[in-house]
N, C-alpha and C positions, 0 to 999 in steps of 0.2 A: 605555639608553633603549629603551622599548618601541616597536616599529614598528607602525604601523597602516596598513591597506591602504585606498587610495582607490578606491571602487567606481564613481565617476562615469563614468570613461572606458569601462569595460567595459559599464556599463548603457546608455550612449549608443550604443555600437557594436552591442550585441545587445539591442534593446528587447524588452520582454515581448510575446509573441504572444497576442492576446486569444482565439484559437481553441483555445489549450491549456487546456482546462477542467480545473479541479482541480489546476493546478500553479502555485501562486502563489509569488512570490519575495520578497515583503515589501520591495520597494524595492531589492533587489540581486540580481544574477545571477552574481556572481563568487565568489571563494573565501573571502575574509576580510572580511566586511562591517564597517562602522563599528561600534565597540563591542566588537569581538573583537580579540584579539592572537595572533600566532603563539606556540605553546607553546615556552618556553625549555628548553634542555637543562639537565641537572643538577637540583638540588633546586628545587621550587616551594613557596613559603611557604604556599600555600593548600592543599597536599595533606593528605589525611587519612593518617595513618601506620598501619602494621600491617595484618594481614589479618583481624583480628577483626571490624572493621566490615564488610568484604566478606562474611564468612561469616555473621555473626550476623543481619543484617537482610535480606540480599538472597537468601538461599537458603531462607528460610521460605516455606511454602505456606499458603494460606488455611485449609486443613483442620487446621493445627497447633493452632489454638486449641481445636478440638473434640476432637482426638485426643491432646492432651498435649504434652509438651516435644519440641522439635525433636531429631531423631535424625540423626546423620551417615550419609550414604548412601555406602557404599564398595563397593556391589555392582558398579558399573561401573568405578570408579577409586579408587586409594588417596587421591587428592585429593578430599576430601569435596565441595568446591564443584563441581569439574568432573563428579564423579559425578552430582550432582543435575541439572546442565545436560544431561548425556547422557541421563538419565531423561526430562527434558522433551522432548528431541529425539525419543526413542523414542515417547513418548505422542503427539506430533504426527504422526509418520510413520504410526503405526498407527491413527490416528483416521479415522472415516468422512468427516469434513469434508475432510481432506487428500486422501483417496483420490478423492473426488468431483471434485477439481480436474482429473483426467485428462480429464473430459468437459465442462469449462467453457471458454468462449471467452476467449482472451487478446486478440488483435487480429483475426485472420482467423477467420471462422466455421467451425465444425466441419463436416466433410463435403465441403469443397472439395478437400482433399488430406490425406494422412497425414503429410506432411513437417513442416509448420510447428508452432509452439509452442501448447500449451494452457496453462492456468493452472498445471498441475502442472509441466510442463517449465520454464516460466518461473520458478517458485518454486525448483526445483532449481538453476537457473543463478544466481539471486539469492544463494542460499546459498553457492555456489562463489565468486562474486565477492566476497561479504561476507568470506569466509575469506581471500581474497587481499588485500583491503584491510587486514584486521587484521594479516596477516603483514607487509605493507609498513609499516604504522604502527609496529609493534614494532621493525622493523629501523631505521626512521628515528629512533626515540626511545629507543634503547638508553641506559640510564643515567638517563633522566628519571624522577623520582619518580612522576609521574602515569601512567607507562606501565603500572603495575600494574593500572590500570582498563581498559585495552584488553581487550575480551572474548576469552575463549578460543574456539577453533574450535567447540567443542560449543555454547557459548552463542550465538554469532552465527549459527550454522547453525540452531539452534532458532528464533531470532527470525525469520530470513529465511524459513524453511520455513512459519512460521505467518502471515506477513504478509498473505496473500491468502485465507485460508480462509473469510472472511466474504463473499466475492464471490458474487453471485447468478448464475443462468444468464444467458446472452446479454450478458455484458459490461456496459458502462455503461448500455446501453439497458434491461437488466433492472433495474438499480439504480434508475434514474429511474422506471420503471414501478411498482415496489414503493413508492417514496416518494410517488408520486402518490396512492396509496391509504392511505399512512401519515402524511402530513405533518401531519394533525390529531390523530394518535394517537401521537406520540413520534418519528415519522420512521423512515426506513430508509436506512442509509448503510453501505457495505461495511466501513470501518474500525471503526465502532461494532459491526457484526455480528461482526467478528473477536473483539473483546473479549468479546462476549456468549457466543460459542461457548467461548472459553477459560475463562470464569468461571462460566457457567451451564449451557450445553447439551451440552458435551462428555461423552462416555459414560463417562469414568473414574469419576465420582462422581455421586450424585443431586443434590447441592446446590452443588458447586464446579467443575463442568465438568471440564476436563482437569487442573485443580488443579496448575498449573505454579508454579515458584518466582516470587517477587516480581520478581526482576530480569528474568527472561525475559518475563513479562507486561508489565512496564514498557517493555521494549524494543520492544513492538508498538504503543505509544501514539504515533501520529504527530500526533494532534490532541487535546490534553488539555482539551477544552471540552465541556460538556453541550449537548445539542441545544437546550434552551430558551434558552440564553445566546447562541446564534449564529444561530438560524433567523430569517430576514428575507425572507419571501415578499412578493409584491405585496400591497397592502392587501386585506383580506378582502372588502370591498365591491367593489373593482375586479375581483378575481379571480372572485368569484361572478357579477358582471354579465357578465363575459366568457364564463364557462362556460354561463350561461343562454342567451346569444345564440348560442353555438356549438351548444348542444343543440337550439335551435329550428331551426337550419339543418342539423341532422344531422351536425355536425362535432365533437361533444363528444369530448374526449380524443384527437383525431387529432394534436395537437401538444402535448406536455407538457414541452417543454424547460425552461419556466419553473419547473417543479417539481423540478429537480435539487436534491439534498439538500445541506445544509451539511456541511462536514468536521467530524466530531464523534464523541462517544460518546453513548449514550442516557442519558436521565435515570434510567432504571431501574437503571443500573450506577453510580450516583453513589457507592454504598458501596464498590464495587470500586476506583474511582479514589481514594477517600479512603484505602483500605488500602494501595494501591500507593505513595502519596505520604507515608505516615505517618512513615517514617524521616527525612524532610527537616525542616528548621527551618520554623517558621511563615512566616517571611519568604520563604524559597525556595518554599514551597508557593503562597503568594499570587502571587508574581511569575511562577512557572511557568504558572499558569492564566490569565494575562493574555490577553484577546481584544481585537482591534482592530475597531471597527465600520467598515463600508464602505457608503457611500450607495447605496441601491437594490440592495444585494447582501447575502448572508449575511456575518456577521462571521467573523473568522478568528483562531485561536490563533496565537501567534508563537514559541513555544518547543517544543522536543522534547528527550527524554533523549539522552545521549551514544550509547548503543547504537543507538537509533533513527536517529540521524544517519548511522551507518555503513550500516545496513540501507537507508535511503532513497537513499544514494549508489549502493549496489549495485543497487537497484531501477531507478534512473534509467539506469544503464549498460546493464542488461539490456533495459530498455524501449526505449531508443534504438537501441543497436547490434544487438541480436539481432532486434528487429522489422524493422530494415532488412534483415538477412540473409534473413528470410522473404520480404520484398517482392521482393528481388533474385531469389531462387530461383523465385518464381512469375511473374517477368517484369513486375512492376508498376512497375519503375523503369527509365526510359530513360537510356542513357549520356550523351547530350548534355544532357538535362534535369538530370542529376546534376552534370555539369561546370559548368553555368550557375548552378545554385541552391545548390550545396554546395562543390564543389572550388575554384571561383574565390574564394569567400569565405574558405575555409580558407587559401588561398595568401596572401590579403591580411591575415591576422591577424599582428600583430607578434610576433616572437620565438617562432614556432611551429615546434618541432622536427619536426613531421609534414610541413611544407612540402617538405622535401628528399625525402620519400618518397611524395609525392602521386602521381607518375607510376606508381610500383610498386603503390601501393594501388589506383589506378584500373584498372590492367591486371589485377590479381588479382580485384577485385570483379566485373569484367565479362568474366572469362576464359571463362565458360561451363562451368567445371569446379568440382566441389565442393571440390577441394583448394585451388585458387587463391582461391576465395571465402572459405574458412575461414581461410586464411593471413592475408588482409587483415583479416578480422573480429577475429582473435586479436591482430593488431598494435594495432588500435584499442582493444580492451579492455585490453591490457597498458599502453598509454600512459595511459589514463584512470585505471586503478588507481594507477599511479605518479605521478599528479597529485594524489593525496589527501594531506592533511596534518591535523595537530591544531591547533586554535585554542582559545582560552579566552574565555569570557564572564564577565568579572570581577564582574558584578553578582550572580552566584550563589556560594554557599559550597560546596555539595556537589559533589564531582567529577563525579558522574553527571549533573549539570545544567550545571556550569561548562564541562566539556570538550565539544567538538564536533568531529566529522570534517567536513572541508570539502574543496573542490577548487580548486586554484590555476589561474590562467590560464596558458596558453591552453586548458587542458583543459576548464574550465567553459564557455567560449564555444563550443568545438568540440562538446561534448555537447549544449548547448542548440540549436545550429544543426541538428544531425542529428535531434534530437527534434522540432523544429519542422517539419523537412522530412517526417519520417514522418507527423506529425499532418496536415499540410496536403495532402500528395500521396499518402498511402496510406490513412490512417484515414478521411479525409473524402471519399474516392472514392465516388461514388453507388453503385457495386456493393457496397461494404462497408456503407454506410449502409442499403441495402435490407435486408440481413441483420439488422442491428441493430434496425431499425424493426420487422421481422417478429417478432423475439424479444420486443420491447417489447409488441407487441399480444398475444402469447400470454400474457405474465405478467399484464397488466391483466385479460384476460378470465378467466383462471383465478382470480384474486383475487376478481373479482365473482361468479363462480359459487359459490365456497366461502363467501363472505360471505352470499349469499342462501340457500344450502342447507347450512348447517354440519352439522346432525344427519344429514342424508341422505347426504352425500358425503365428509365428512372422515373419515380413519382414526380409530378409537376413541380412541387415546391423544391425538391432536391435538384431537379434539372435547372430551375431558375438560379439556384446558388452555383451550380456547375458552370453556367454561362457567365454569371455576373461576378463571381468571386474566384476562388481557387478550385478548379474542377476536381483535382485529385483529393483535396481536403474534403470537399463535399461528399465524395464517394466514401472516404474513410469514416466520416462522421455518420453517414447513413448506415454502413455495414456494422460499425462498432456498437451502435445503439441496439442492434438486434440481439435476441437471445439465441442460445443453442438451438432451440426448437424452431423459432421463426426463420433462422438462417438455413437450417436443414430443409424446412418446407419450401422455401424460396428456391433453393438449389434443385430440389426434385421437380418443382414446377417448371423450371427452365430447362432441365436436362433429361427428365424422364417422360417419355411420350404418354404414359398412362396417368400422369399426375397433373394436377392443376385445374383451376376453375376461375372464371372471371370474378367470382365472389371471394376468392382467397385474398387475405391481407397478410403482408409480411409482419 
């Protein structure tokens, strides 16, 4: 008999927090939502057999069609598949977009301290946690036929390292700023920009970006929906009337929160998405691209690939636990406040193995020493990794869509509680919001300046794209590739009389 998990109790105990923007749970917050079943050990009748399917379809690159028949890559490894994934990882690490993450905001603004995480260190930690999840899942599912689909370390690390390379400067504020100028021109969204870099803009090739394998690129697709199918802003007339009224009062664009983008990929990359999904059956492709409308909000996709589900769990763990560590180190979390809002709720969770260790964790988190704090953080990360499991979505045929990594209770409830706490009591602190808002203003003004003076101010190669392709997209690509530091310098060069030199480079 197939066991199914009842999500109602956990959903009631840990209701969705409306302030956690961009983190939707589609009606469940626990490990095995309705419609999924725990993966059974032994043989699974749905499994595809043999390694040919793995190698033939998923190691191909988009350039293979132009350059002839696929060739085994054994430069890195005698295992052709892993050799290709190692090559993907190398291309990502050596790309300009990955390198730029060292100067892009994760949560805390750059310049406040040299200790806390940037997008680069966050991506490295996501890759390490992703590898840990894969190791744990392989250990738990030894002998299961479907275990062959658990990604290798090279593959999951490549996916995790690439997952944030589309992020703009200044965190979420920069993303909203660019979308405020792009929402009528195809939108700007960090996940969509990631795919655009991998498939179009990356420097490995002129037409195929970083030209990664199909499976690596598929693993970065968190939201397989085109912008035009999910975008749902306020009615054009209402928005226009509001903007005109604000402009008349001198307040235009001072609050653009309502222009946050939908989670999506760009319509311009529809051919890339089609190529990524080509090995699946027509029924799987159609079901996978399902979107759910939401009244007064952007619609959302509801499915993700198997590898992506592992990456997303690793991202959630790093986002919640390691951002907490940064906040503790900088003195942004008070011990009594933590005990009231987190520790007490953790202690009340049923069958929580962490409960017996809460006093030790509390002592170490607030020990005032790096060693104690790191010991507590490591305990939490290890517990969450060991809370992951494989589940099956029986409505799909293909293993890369049917299989999903999920998190069992109480791990999921614990992680959501900590993430909510970081969001409410760290990220939404006015001091941090001031920095995000300032970055948002920088991006809006830079976009407006370049849109008004493209020939005069854009670099020659960017201006060529502005003229010959989509001008707005060319500006968005140019600005989103900048770091917090380079965008700030360019802003001062253009706006501050005492700043700037002909030798400056953005």
